[in-house]
C-alpha positions as CSV (number, residue, x, y, z in Angstrom):
1,M,-10.1,31.6,-0.1
2,R,-13.4,32.1,-2.2
3,Q,-16.9,32.2,-0.7
4,V,-18.6,28.8,-0.7
5,S,-22.1,28.1,-0.9
6,R,-23.1,25.8,1.8
7,R,-24.6,23.2,-0.2
8,S,-21.8,22.8,-3.0
9,F,-19.2,22.2,-0.1
10,L,-21.8,19.7,1.4
11,T,-22.3,18.2,-1.8
12,F,-18.8,18.2,-2.3
13,C,-18.4,16.1,0.6
14,G,-20.6,14.0,0.2
15,L,-22.1,15.5,3.4
16,S,-25.4,13.9,4.4
17,T,-27.4,11.9,7.5
18,V,-27.5,8.7,5.6
19,G,-23.4,9.3,5.0
20,L,-21.9,10.2,8.0
21,S,-25.0,10.1,10.5
22,L,-24.8,14.0,11.4
23,D,-27.3,16.0,11.7
24,P,-27.0,18.9,9.1
25,F,-27.1,21.3,11.2
26,D,-23.7,20.3,12.6
27,L,-22.4,22.0,9.4
28,T,-23.9,25.1,9.3
29,G,-20.6,27.0,10.0
30,L,-18.7,25.1,7.2
31,S,-19.3,27.8,4.2
32,R,-18.0,30.7,6.3
33,A,-15.9,29.4,8.0
34,L,-13.9,28.0,4.5
35,A,-14.0,31.7,3.7
36,N,-12.3,33.0,6.8
37,P,-9.1,34.4,5.9
38,A,-8.3,33.9,9.3
39,A,-8.4,30.6,9.5
40,P,-5.8,28.1,10.7
41,T,-3.6,27.5,7.9
42,V,-2.8,23.8,7.1
43,L,0.6,22.8,6.9
44,W,0.6,19.0,5.4
45,L,4.0,16.7,5.7
46,Q,4.7,13.5,4.4
47,G,6.8,10.9,6.3
48,S,6.9,6.8,5.9
49,G,4.6,6.3,3.6
50,C,3.4,4.9,-0.5
51,T,2.0,8.7,-0.3
52,G,-1.3,6.6,-0.7
53,C,-3.5,9.2,1.4
54,T,-2.8,11.8,-1.0
55,M,-3.3,9.9,-4.5
56,S,-6.6,9.2,-3.0
57,F,-7.5,13.0,-2.1
58,L,-6.4,14.0,-5.6
59,D,-8.6,11.2,-7.5
60,Y,-11.2,13.5,-6.2
61,I,-13.4,14.6,-8.8
62,S,-17.7,16.4,-8.8
63,P,-19.9,18.0,-11.4
64,T,-20.4,20.5,-8.7
65,A,-18.1,22.6,-6.9
66,P,-15.7,22.2,-5.7
67,T,-14.8,20.1,-9.1
68,D,-11.8,18.1,-7.8
69,A,-8.6,18.0,-5.3
70,A,-7.3,20.9,-7.2
71,D,-10.1,23.4,-6.6
72,V,-10.1,23.0,-3.4
73,L,-6.8,23.3,-2.1
74,I,-7.2,26.4,-4.5
75,N,-10.4,28.3,-3.2
76,Y,-11.3,26.1,-0.4
77,I,-8.6,25.7,1.8
78,N,-5.5,27.6,2.8
79,L,-2.7,24.9,2.4
80,A,0.5,26.4,3.2
81,Y,3.0,23.2,1.6
82,H,2.4,19.8,0.7
83,P,5.6,18.2,-0.4
84,N,4.2,16.5,-3.8
85,L,1.7,19.2,-4.5
86,S,3.6,23.0,-3.7
87,P,6.0,23.9,-6.3
88,V,8.8,25.0,-4.5
89,A,11.3,23.3,-3.2
90,G,14.7,23.1,-0.9
91,E,15.1,26.3,1.4
92,S,12.1,27.8,-0.2
93,V,10.4,25.1,2.2
94,V,11.9,25.6,5.2
95,A,10.8,29.4,4.9
96,I,6.7,28.9,4.1
97,I,7.3,26.0,6.6
98,S,9.4,28.7,9.4
99,Q,6.8,31.3,8.3
100,V,3.7,29.2,9.5
101,R,5.8,28.1,12.2
102,Q,5.9,31.4,13.9
103,A,2.5,32.6,13.1
104,G,1.3,29.4,15.4
105,N,-2.3,29.0,13.9
106,F,-2.2,26.5,11.7
107,I,-2.9,22.8,11.7
108,L,-0.5,20.3,11.0
109,A,-1.3,17.2,9.2
110,V,1.6,14.5,8.8
111,E,1.3,11.6,6.0
112,G,2.8,8.4,7.2
113,G,4.7,7.1,10.7
114,I,7.7,8.7,12.5
115,P,11.4,6.6,11.5
116,T,13.0,6.9,15.1
117,G,16.2,4.2,14.3
118,F,19.1,5.5,13.1
119,N,18.6,8.3,14.8
120,G,15.8,9.4,12.5
121,G,18.6,9.4,9.7
122,A,15.7,6.9,7.7
123,C,13.7,10.0,6.6
124,Y,14.8,13.8,6.1
125,A,12.5,16.6,6.1
126,W,14.6,18.8,4.5
127,S,17.3,20.5,4.7
128,Y,18.6,24.4,5.6
129,D,22.3,26.0,5.5
130,G,23.6,22.6,4.8
131,V,22.2,20.7,8.0
132,E,19.9,17.9,7.6
133,V,17.1,17.9,9.7
134,T,15.2,14.5,10.2
135,F,11.0,14.0,9.6
136,E,11.2,12.7,13.9
137,E,12.8,16.4,14.2
138,A,10.7,18.4,12.2
139,I,7.5,16.6,13.8
140,R,8.7,17.2,17.5
141,D,9.1,20.7,16.2
142,L,6.2,21.9,14.8
143,A,3.4,19.2,16.5
144,P,3.7,21.6,20.3
145,R,3.1,24.9,18.4
146,A,0.1,23.6,16.0
147,A,-3.3,24.6,17.1
148,A,-4.3,20.5,15.7
149,V,-2.3,17.9,14.6
150,L,-3.9,15.8,12.0
151,C,-3.1,12.3,11.4
152,I,-4.1,11.3,7.5
153,G,-3.7,7.7,6.9
154,T,-2.8,4.8,9.5
155,C,0.8,5.0,9.2
156,A,1.0,8.8,10.9
157,A,-2.7,7.4,12.9
158,Y,-0.7,4.2,14.2
159,G,2.5,3.1,12.7
160,G,0.7,0.9,9.7
161,I,2.5,-1.0,7.2
162,P,5.9,1.0,7.6
163,A,5.5,-0.3,11.6
164,A,4.9,-3.7,11.2
165,P,7.6,-6.2,11.7
166,P,10.3,-6.7,12.2
167,N,9.8,-2.0,11.8
168,P,14.2,-2.1,11.2
169,T,13.3,2.1,10.7
170,G,11.7,2.3,14.2
171,V,8.2,3.7,12.8
172,V,6.3,5.1,14.9
173,S,2.9,6.7,15.5
174,V,2.5,10.7,15.5
175,Q,0.9,10.4,19.3
176,T,3.6,8.5,20.2
177,L,6.7,10.2,19.3
178,T,5.2,13.6,20.4
179,G,2.6,13.0,23.1
180,R,0.1,14.9,22.2
181,P,-3.3,13.6,20.5
182,T,-4.0,13.6,17.7
183,I,-6.9,12.8,15.3
184,N,-6.4,10.4,13.4
185,V,-8.5,9.8,10.0
186,A,-7.5,6.0,9.5
187,G,-7.4,4.1,6.5
188,C,-5.4,2.8,3.8
189,P,-6.0,5.3,2.5
190,P,-8.7,7.2,4.0
191,H,-11.6,8.0,1.7
192,P,-11.2,11.9,0.1
193,T,-14.2,12.6,1.8
194,W,-13.4,11.7,5.7
195,M,-9.9,14.0,5.2
196,V,-11.9,17.1,3.3
197,W,-14.4,16.8,6.4
198,T,-12.7,16.6,8.9
199,I,-10.1,18.9,8.0
200,A,-13.4,21.6,7.4
201,Q,-14.0,21.0,11.0
202,L,-10.9,21.9,12.5
203,L,-11.5,25.0,10.0
204,A,-15.0,25.7,11.3
205,G,-13.7,25.8,14.9
206,Q,-15.9,22.9,15.4
207,A,-15.8,20.6,18.4
208,I,-14.8,17.0,16.5
209,T,-15.8,13.8,19.3
210,L,-13.4,11.0,18.1
211,D,-13.6,7.4,20.0
212,S,-10.4,5.5,21.7
213,S,-8.1,6.0,18.7
214,G,-8.8,8.5,17.9
215,R,-11.3,8.6,15.3
216,P,-13.9,10.9,14.5
217,T,-16.9,8.6,15.4
218,A,-18.7,11.1,12.8
219,I,-17.1,8.5,10.3
220,Y,-15.9,5.7,12.9
221,G,-18.7,5.3,14.5
222,R,-19.8,1.9,13.3
223,S,-18.7,-0.6,12.4
224,V,-18.6,-1.9,8.5
225,H,-20.6,-5.1,8.8
226,D,-23.1,-3.0,11.0
227,R,-24.0,-1.9,7.7
228,C,-22.6,-4.4,4.8
229,P,-25.7,-5.6,2.5
230,L,-24.1,-8.6,2.9
231,K,-24.6,-8.6,6.7
232,E,-27.4,-11.0,6.6
233,T,-26.8,-13.4,3.8
234,D,-25.1,-17.1,3.9
235,E,-21.5,-17.8,4.8
236,I,-19.1,-18.8,2.2
237,N,-15.8,-20.5,2.4
238,T,-15.3,-19.9,-1.5
239,F,-14.3,-17.0,-3.6
240,G,-16.3,-15.8,-6.5
241,V,-19.4,-16.2,-5.0
242,P,-21.1,-13.2,-5.7
243,G,-23.4,-11.7,-3.3
244,R,-22.4,-13.7,-0.3
245,C,-21.3,-12.7,2.8
246,L,-16.8,-13.0,2.8
247,K,-16.7,-13.8,7.3
248,E,-15.2,-16.8,6.5
249,L,-12.6,-15.8,4.0
250,G,-11.3,-12.9,6.5
251,C,-13.6,-10.8,6.0
252,R,-12.4,-7.6,9.4
253,G,-15.7,-6.0,8.3
254,P,-16.6,-7.3,11.8
255,E,-14.6,-5.5,13.8
256,T,-13.7,-2.5,10.7
257,R,-15.5,1.0,12.0
258,A,-15.9,3.4,9.0
259,N,-19.1,4.0,6.9
260,C,-17.5,2.2,3.4
261,P,-20.7,0.4,2.9
262,I,-23.0,3.8,2.6
263,Q,-19.6,6.0,1.5
264,K,-18.1,4.2,-1.0
265,W,-15.4,4.7,-3.4
266,N,-14.3,6.3,-6.6
267,N,-17.5,8.7,-6.0
268,G,-20.0,6.0,-5.4
269,V,-18.8,3.4,-7.5
270,N,-18.2,0.7,-5.2
271,W,-16.4,-0.4,-2.5
272,C,-13.8,-4.1,-1.7
273,I,-16.9,-6.2,-0.7
274,G,-18.5,-4.7,-3.3
275,A,-15.9,-5.5,-5.7
276,G,-15.7,-9.3,-4.0
277,A,-12.9,-8.8,-1.6
278,P,-13.3,-9.2,2.3
279,C,-12.5,-6.1,4.1
280,H,-9.3,-6.3,5.5
281,G,-9.3,-3.7,8.1
282,C,-7.1,-0.6,7.5
283,T,-9.1,2.0,9.8
284,S,-8.0,-0.1,12.6
285,P,-5.3,0.7,15.0
286,T,-4.1,-3.2,14.0
287,F,-3.6,-3.2,10.5
288,P,-2.0,-4.8,8.9
289,G,-1.7,-7.3,11.9
290,T,-1.0,-7.0,15.5
291,N,2.5,-5.8,16.8
292,A,4.3,-4.5,19.3
293,L,3.0,-0.7,18.4
294,N,-0.7,-1.7,17.6
295,R,-1.8,-3.1,20.7
296,Q,-5.1,-1.4,20.5
297,P,-8.5,-2.8,20.2
298,A,-10.1,-1.8,16.7
């Protein structure tokens, strides 16, 4: 990893007192931590999901360094393995993961829910010496050994869409499976800045304050509705009327916690409500709707 200036990294992350309501001094040690070869390795695995969280991360571009996701992964974060981004396959993957497992100083990032039905046979992580290893077995083995367990997206954090009824593959969240507290970067998908900021905090050894649903309060501390520019406008009961509150049309902004109105998406171009769509509550434990797994407050 190479040295990165604090200013360039904060520019990449889009971090400011406006964007994440953080004191800039909270991030003083990030550049030092990210340039530290002894910092924890990141091991990113995927279970039951659509790979949308990875796609969200890869969509990041910036006119300043780091310029894109490749720059981050190659020069800023010690990523040992990712199913879509790593060139290795087959038993070479097992060798890498075995090395990370033995070293112990790693961050386990999990994308997607954990299928437990059919003895875990709905999702296999890898095979070695002719033996198939289910994703459930892999997470049960790696999570207790990790320095921290990071759930990338609502599926890993709470079950999400894969766990919605009737849930034939028995998908559960990482915490439900392992019993270990997790840091939940919720969203379907999460904003790329949310992912990188959280990983950076862990690499820097910074404590992350979490809410009752395991989400970083710096990102999920306030509701979408609280900072929505349409908050004080008249509510409408039909789509296609610009600049009006969408609460009557099912907008879940009042009970959904995220900084979307400030952070926005596509490098600050727009966001769901700005495009005329109601908030669907994708950062909430109950997304996409209440089910047996997700009986928690938003």
